C-alpha positions as CSV (number, residue, x, y, z in Angstrom):
1,X,-89.9,42.4,-112.3
2,X,-88.1,39.4,-113.9
3,X,-90.3,36.5,-115.1
4,X,-88.7,33.2,-114.2
5,X,-89.6,30.0,-116.0
6,X,-90.6,26.8,-114.0
7,X,-87.1,25.4,-114.6
8,X,-85.4,28.4,-113.0
9,X,-86.0,27.3,-109.5
10,X,-82.3,27.1,-108.8
11,X,-81.8,30.5,-110.1
12,X,-84.6,31.8,-107.9
13,X,-82.9,30.2,-104.8
14,X,-79.5,31.7,-105.7
15,X,-81.1,35.3,-106.1
16,X,-82.9,34.9,-102.8
17,X,-79.7,33.8,-101.1
18,X,-77.8,36.7,-102.6
19,X,-80.4,39.2,-101.5
20,X,-80.7,37.8,-98.0
21,X,-77.0,37.6,-97.5
22,X,-76.4,41.1,-98.8
23,X,-79.0,42.5,-96.4
24,X,-77.6,40.5,-93.5
25,X,-74.1,41.9,-94.1
26,X,-75.4,45.4,-94.3
27,X,-77.5,45.1,-91.2
28,X,-74.9,43.2,-89.1
29,X,-77.6,41.4,-87.0
30,X,-81.2,41.2,-87.9
31,X,-84.5,39.4,-87.2
32,X,-86.5,37.3,-89.6
33,X,-89.1,40.0,-89.7
34,X,-86.5,42.7,-90.4
35,X,-84.9,40.6,-93.2
36,X,-88.3,39.9,-94.7
37,X,-89.1,43.6,-94.8
38,X,-85.7,44.5,-96.3
39,X,-85.7,41.9,-99.0
40,X,-89.3,41.7,-99.8
41,X,-89.3,37.8,-99.3
42,X,-91.8,35.8,-97.4
43,X,-90.9,34.7,-93.8
44,X,-90.8,31.1,-95.0
45,X,-88.4,31.9,-97.8
46,X,-86.1,33.8,-95.5
47,X,-86.1,31.0,-93.1
48,X,-85.2,28.5,-95.7
49,X,-82.3,30.7,-96.9
50,X,-81.0,31.2,-93.4
51,X,-81.0,27.5,-92.7
52,X,-79.0,26.9,-95.9
53,X,-76.5,29.7,-95.0
54,X,-76.2,28.3,-91.5
55,X,-75.3,24.9,-92.8
56,X,-72.6,26.5,-94.9
57,X,-71.2,28.2,-91.8
58,X,-71.7,31.7,-93.2
59,X,-74.2,33.0,-90.5
60,X,-74.8,32.5,-86.8
61,X,-77.8,32.9,-84.6
62,X,-77.2,35.9,-82.4
63,X,-78.3,36.1,-78.7
64,X,-81.8,37.4,-78.2
65,X,-82.4,41.0,-77.5
66,X,-82.8,41.1,-73.7
67,X,-84.6,44.4,-73.7
68,X,-87.5,43.1,-75.9
69,X,-90.9,42.4,-74.4
70,X,-92.5,39.0,-74.6
71,X,-90.9,36.2,-76.6
72,X,-87.7,37.4,-78.1
73,X,-87.4,37.2,-81.8
74,X,-84.7,35.1,-83.4
75,X,-81.7,37.2,-84.5
76,X,-79.1,36.3,-87.1
77,X,-75.7,37.6,-88.1
78,X,-73.1,37.2,-90.8
79,X,-70.1,35.2,-89.6
80,X,-67.1,37.3,-90.5
81,X,-64.9,34.5,-89.1
82,X,-66.3,31.9,-91.6
83,X,-63.2,32.5,-93.7
84,X,-60.2,34.8,-94.0
85,X,-58.2,36.6,-96.7
86,X,-54.5,37.4,-96.8
87,X,-53.1,40.6,-98.2
88,X,-49.4,40.6,-99.2
89,X,-46.9,43.1,-100.3
90,X,-43.7,41.7,-101.9
91,X,-41.6,44.7,-102.0
92,X,-38.0,45.6,-102.9
93,X,-36.7,45.4,-99.3
94,X,-39.7,44.1,-97.2
95,X,-42.5,41.7,-97.1
96,X,-45.7,42.9,-95.4
97,X,-48.6,40.6,-94.7
98,X,-52.1,41.3,-93.4
99,X,-54.8,38.8,-92.3
100,X,-58.4,39.9,-92.4
101,X,-61.7,38.4,-91.7
102,X,-64.6,38.6,-94.2
103,X,-65.8,42.0,-92.9
104,X,-62.3,43.4,-93.8
105,X,-61.2,43.8,-90.1
106,X,-57.4,43.1,-90.1
107,X,-56.6,40.7,-87.2
108,X,-52.9,40.2,-87.7
109,X,-49.8,41.8,-89.4
110,X,-46.5,40.3,-90.1
111,X,-43.4,41.9,-91.5
112,X,-40.0,40.7,-92.6
113,X,-37.0,42.2,-94.4
114,X,-35.5,41.0,-97.7
115,X,-32.4,42.1,-99.5
116,X,-33.1,44.4,-102.5
117,X,-30.9,42.2,-104.8
118,X,-32.4,38.9,-103.5
119,X,-33.0,36.4,-106.3
120,X,-36.6,35.5,-107.1
121,X,-36.7,32.2,-105.4
122,X,-35.4,33.7,-102.1
123,X,-37.9,36.6,-102.2
124,X,-40.7,34.2,-102.8
125,X,-39.6,31.9,-99.9
126,X,-39.4,35.0,-97.7
127,X,-43.0,36.0,-98.7
128,X,-44.3,32.4,-98.2
129,X,-42.7,32.1,-94.7
130,X,-44.1,35.5,-93.6
131,X,-47.6,34.8,-94.9
132,X,-47.7,31.4,-93.1
133,X,-46.3,33.0,-89.9
134,X,-49.0,35.6,-90.0
135,X,-51.8,33.1,-90.3
136,X,-50.3,30.6,-87.8
137,X,-49.5,33.3,-85.3
138,X,-53.2,34.4,-85.3
139,X,-54.4,30.9,-84.6
140,X,-56.2,30.6,-87.9
141,X,-56.2,27.2,-89.7
142,X,-54.5,27.5,-93.0
143,X,-57.5,25.8,-94.6
144,X,-59.7,28.7,-93.6
145,X,-57.8,31.1,-95.9
146,X,-60.2,31.6,-98.8
147,X,-58.2,34.0,-100.9
148,X,-54.8,35.5,-101.0
149,X,-53.8,38.7,-103.0
150,X,-50.3,39.9,-103.5
151,X,-49.0,43.3,-104.6
152,X,-45.6,43.9,-106.2
153,X,-43.8,46.5,-108.3
154,X,-43.8,46.3,-112.1
155,X,-46.5,45.5,-114.6
156,X,-48.8,42.8,-113.5
157,X,-51.3,41.5,-116.0
158,X,-54.9,40.4,-115.3
159,X,-53.9,36.8,-114.8
160,X,-51.5,37.7,-112.0
161,X,-48.3,37.3,-113.9
162,X,-45.5,39.9,-113.7
163,X,-45.0,40.9,-117.4
164,X,-42.2,43.4,-116.6
165,X,-40.2,44.2,-113.6
166,X,-37.4,46.6,-113.7
167,X,-36.2,46.5,-110.1
168,X,-36.6,43.0,-108.8
169,X,-34.2,40.4,-110.1
170,X,-35.8,37.5,-111.9
171,X,-39.3,38.9,-111.5
172,X,-40.2,39.4,-115.1
173,X,-42.4,36.5,-116.3
174,X,-43.1,35.3,-112.8
175,X,-46.6,33.8,-112.3
176,X,-46.9,35.4,-108.9
177,X,-50.6,34.5,-108.5
178,X,-50.0,30.9,-109.5
179,X,-47.0,30.4,-107.0
180,X,-48.9,32.0,-104.1
181,X,-51.9,29.9,-104.7
182,X,-49.9,26.8,-103.5
183,X,-49.1,28.3,-100.2
184,X,-52.6,27.8,-98.7
185,X,-54.3,25.8,-101.5
186,X,-56.6,28.7,-102.3
187,X,-57.4,31.2,-105.0
188,X,-54.6,33.7,-105.4
189,X,-54.5,37.1,-107.1
190,X,-51.6,39.5,-107.9
191,X,-51.6,43.2,-108.8
192,X,-49.4,46.2,-109.1
193,X,-48.5,47.6,-105.7
194,X,-49.3,51.2,-106.5
195,X,-52.8,50.1,-107.8
196,X,-53.4,48.3,-104.6
197,X,-52.3,51.4,-102.6
198,X,-54.9,53.4,-104.5
199,X,-57.5,50.8,-103.7
200,X,-56.8,50.8,-100.0
201,X,-57.0,54.7,-99.8
202,X,-60.3,54.7,-101.7
203,X,-61.7,51.9,-99.4
204,X,-60.8,53.2,-96.0
205,X,-58.2,56.0,-96.3
206,X,-57.6,59.5,-97.6
207,X,-59.4,59.1,-100.8
208,X,-62.8,57.6,-99.4
209,X,-64.8,60.6,-100.8
210,X,-62.9,61.2,-104.0
211,X,-63.9,59.9,-107.4
212,X,-60.8,60.5,-109.6
213,X,-57.6,59.9,-107.8
214,X,-53.9,59.7,-108.6
215,X,-51.9,57.7,-106.0
216,X,-48.1,57.8,-106.0
217,X,-46.3,55.2,-104.1
218,X,-42.9,56.7,-103.1
219,X,-40.2,54.5,-101.6
220,X,-37.7,52.0,-103.1
221,X,-39.0,53.0,-106.6
222,X,-41.9,55.4,-107.3
223,X,-45.0,54.1,-109.0
224,X,-48.5,55.3,-109.6
225,X,-52.1,54.1,-109.6
226,X,-55.2,55.7,-111.1
227,X,-58.8,55.6,-110.0
228,X,-61.4,57.0,-112.4
229,X,-64.9,57.1,-111.2
230,X,-63.9,55.2,-108.1
231,X,-62.6,52.3,-110.1
232,X,-59.0,51.2,-110.8
233,X,-57.9,52.1,-114.3
234,X,-55.5,49.4,-115.4
235,X,-55.2,50.0,-119.1
236,X,-55.0,47.6,-121.9
237,X,-52.0,45.7,-120.5
238,X,-52.1,46.7,-116.9
239,X,-49.4,49.4,-117.4
240,X,-51.5,52.5,-116.7
241,X,-49.7,54.8,-114.4
242,X,-46.2,53.5,-115.1
243,X,-44.9,56.9,-115.9
244,X,-41.7,56.3,-113.9
245,X,-40.4,54.0,-116.7
246,X,-40.1,57.1,-118.9
247,X,-36.4,58.2,-118.3
248,X,-37.2,61.8,-118.9
249,X,-39.3,61.9,-115.9
250,X,-36.3,61.1,-113.7
251,X,-38.1,59.2,-110.9
252,X,-35.5,56.4,-110.8
253,X,-32.5,58.7,-110.6
254,X,-34.3,61.0,-108.0
255,X,-34.8,58.1,-105.6
256,X,-31.2,57.0,-105.9
257,X,-29.9,60.5,-105.4
258,X,-32.0,61.0,-102.3
259,X,-30.2,58.3,-100.5
260,X,-26.7,58.8,-101.7
261,X,-25.5,60.2,-98.3
262,X,-27.7,58.4,-95.9
263,X,-31.1,56.5,-95.6
264,X,-34.3,58.4,-96.6
265,X,-35.4,58.5,-93.0
266,X,-32.2,60.3,-92.1
267,X,-32.4,62.8,-94.9
268,X,-36.0,63.6,-94.2
269,X,-35.3,63.9,-90.5
270,X,-32.4,66.3,-91.2
271,X,-34.5,68.3,-93.5
272,X,-37.2,68.5,-90.8
273,X,-34.5,69.9,-88.5
274,X,-33.6,72.6,-90.9
275,X,-30.4,71.1,-92.4
276,X,-29.7,73.1,-95.6
277,X,-28.1,70.3,-97.6
278,X,-30.9,67.9,-96.6
279,X,-33.5,70.5,-97.6
280,X,-31.9,70.9,-101.0
281,X,-31.8,67.1,-101.5
282,X,-35.5,66.7,-100.5
283,X,-36.4,69.7,-102.8
284,X,-34.6,68.1,-105.8
285,X,-36.4,64.8,-105.1
286,X,-39.8,66.6,-104.8
287,X,-39.2,68.4,-108.0
288,X,-38.5,65.2,-110.0
289,X,-41.5,63.6,-108.4
290,X,-43.7,66.6,-109.4
291,X,-42.6,66.2,-113.0
292,X,-44.1,62.7,-113.3
293,X,-47.0,63.6,-111.0
294,X,-47.9,66.7,-113.1
295,X,-48.1,64.5,-116.3
296,X,-50.6,62.3,-114.6
297,X,-52.6,65.2,-113.1
298,X,-52.8,66.9,-116.5
299,X,-54.0,63.7,-118.1
300,X,-56.5,62.7,-115.4
301,X,-57.4,66.0,-113.7
302,X,-58.1,64.2,-110.5
303,X,-59.9,65.3,-107.4
304,X,-57.0,64.2,-105.2
305,X,-53.3,63.3,-105.4
306,X,-52.4,60.9,-102.6
307,X,-48.7,60.2,-101.6
308,X,-48.2,56.8,-100.0
309,X,-45.4,54.4,-99.3
310,X,-42.6,54.6,-96.8
311,X,-41.5,58.1,-97.8
312,X,-45.0,59.4,-97.2
313,X,-44.1,59.2,-93.5
314,X,-42.0,62.4,-94.0
315,X,-45.3,64.3,-94.1
316,X,-45.1,68.0,-95.0
317,X,-41.3,67.9,-95.2
318,X,-41.8,66.2,-98.6
319,X,-45.3,67.5,-99.3
320,X,-44.6,71.2,-99.0
321,X,-42.0,71.3,-101.8
322,X,-44.0,68.9,-103.8
323,X,-47.1,71.1,-103.6
324,X,-44.9,74.1,-104.7
325,X,-43.5,72.4,-107.7
326,X,-46.9,71.0,-108.8
327,X,-48.3,74.5,-108.6
328,X,-45.7,75.7,-111.1
329,X,-46.3,72.6,-113.5
330,X,-50.1,72.1,-113.4
331,X,-52.9,74.2,-114.8
332,X,-54.9,73.4,-111.7
333,X,-53.1,71.4,-109.0
334,X,-55.3,69.2,-107.1
335,X,-55.3,68.8,-103.2
336,X,-52.3,66.8,-102.2
337,X,-52.5,64.6,-99.1
338,X,-50.5,61.7,-97.5
339,X,-51.7,58.2,-97.3
340,X,-53.7,57.1,-94.3
341,X,-51.8,53.8,-94.1
342,X,-48.3,54.8,-95.1
343,X,-46.3,51.6,-95.9
344,X,-49.2,49.4,-95.1
345,X,-51.4,50.5,-97.9
346,X,-50.3,47.9,-100.5
347,X,-51.0,45.0,-98.1
348,X,-54.4,46.5,-97.1
349,X,-55.2,47.2,-100.8
350,X,-54.5,43.5,-101.4
351,X,-57.0,42.6,-98.6
352,X,-59.7,44.7,-100.5
353,X,-58.8,42.9,-103.7
354,X,-59.1,39.5,-102.1
355,X,-62.4,40.5,-100.5
356,X,-63.8,41.7,-103.8
357,X,-63.1,38.2,-105.2
358,X,-64.7,36.5,-102.1
359,X,-67.9,38.6,-102.3
360,X,-68.2,38.1,-106.1
361,X,-67.1,34.5,-106.6
362,X,-67.6,32.8,-103.3
363,X,-70.5,34.6,-101.6
364,X,-72.1,35.5,-105.0
365,X,-72.6,39.2,-104.0
């Protein structure tokens, strides 16, 4: 047990608040007696903490349990609508925005298209408009957005600055987090899109029960994120997983060649219908994808390989040849699955990143 000095009263209050709030979030709705039992705090202390949390607007008093005998006990619940977070993907050809409450429930989505060669200012303005439209359309006051997190392609450092972007014009050197913070006047974060996709899958998707995961985002340009021990592995500069920048891997050329004679959706649809030319094109793409994926698999030896992004919607049309090529290249190929969220994984991973910040730096959890 920690010994606190007499001058540590504020620290004791903070710890008591954290313990009570954590218990209340876990329970959903609980009585004073139940919270005292869980936290080990006295009824008087729990009451004082709840009064403070109620003043902050973080909890509410729930209706009494109508089935209880005698005088009903007071019940309290965490207010998931006390604040909101915004998750944002700024992609090569689209903007995807999700708005979630403090429980992580997504209450609104908004999408918009953007030209792949759009200058940085135009892309940022499209992202700003889409984010504002999502929040306004849900009827949420902009001042109630506590944190925004944005995902984008390229190497993003820990401060939220894009240190290198190969595909998005004018993106290298952009302080994406700093720009986005001005949209709602709140804390903003930025991260690599594939890393956020991996985060989403581990939170609520295909990788919930896996510890070591390689996530490959396939679409406008392939990218990869790595989880080790259930935690994102960013590397020294945030460039972990950027194997697609190695020309010998062939990821960039493969993505271009796939859509030379039609959109990716058309090629995958034709391959699914048995068109021989389309099948060869998809197989060539899968082979190139497997070369980079196998390098990551051999380095990490993951429990799971997750394929996400827009192309993941092709399902087994893409995964079957990918599995076959991986089996030839890897000593022990892991299970290969598609993303639960498809092209929404980056935005949802951004929600998780924003919630992590809120829980750590706002709620003190």
